[in-house]
Structure formats: structure tokens, C-alpha cells
C-alpha positions as CSV (number, residue, x, y, z in Angstrom):
1,X,41.1,20.2,20.5
2,X,39.8,22.6,17.8
3,X,38.0,19.7,16.2
4,X,35.9,19.2,19.3
5,X,34.6,22.8,19.0
6,X,34.2,22.4,15.3
7,X,32.1,19.2,15.7
8,X,29.9,20.9,18.3
9,X,29.4,23.9,16.1
10,X,28.4,21.8,13.1
11,X,26.1,19.7,15.2
12,X,24.5,22.8,16.6
13,X,24.0,24.3,13.1
14,X,22.4,21.0,11.9
15,X,20.1,20.9,14.9
16,X,19.1,24.5,14.3
17,X,18.4,23.8,10.7
18,X,16.2,20.8,11.6
19,X,14.3,22.8,14.3
20,X,13.8,25.6,11.8
21,X,12.3,23.3,9.2
22,X,10.0,21.7,11.8
23,X,8.9,25.1,13.0
24,X,8.1,26.2,9.5
25,X,6.0,23.1,8.8
26,X,4.1,23.6,12.1
27,X,3.4,27.2,11.3
28,X,1.9,26.2,7.9
29,X,-0.2,23.5,9.5
30,X,-1.4,26.0,12.2
31,X,-2.3,28.6,9.5
32,X,-4.3,26.0,7.5
33,X,-6.1,24.8,10.7
34,X,-6.9,28.5,11.5
35,X,-8.4,29.0,8.0
36,X,-10.4,25.8,8.3
37,X,-11.8,26.8,11.7
38,X,-13.0,30.1,10.2
39,X,-14.7,28.3,7.3
40,X,-12.3,29.7,4.7
41,X,-11.5,26.5,2.9
42,X,-10.9,27.9,-0.6
43,X,-7.4,29.1,0.2
44,X,-4.5,26.7,-0.2
């Protein structure tokens, strides 16, 4: 039954990678929205 634990581990690693990418995109959008709210629109 080692394969069951292996599949769960790989699935969890993939889920963690996807969640990390989504969090990073959300942080970039939040930073851009914060700059826009402050009127600082010349920054990328």
C-alpha cells in the first residue's frame, strides 16, 4: 500500500504548488490595487 501514500503525497504537493501560485497572483493584484488607491499609478 505504499503507492497509496505516494499518490496522496504527490497530490498534496501539486495542490500546495497550485495554491502557492494562486496566492502569489493574489498578492500581486492586492499590491497593485493598493498603489492605485493611493494614486501612485506610475509604478508597474
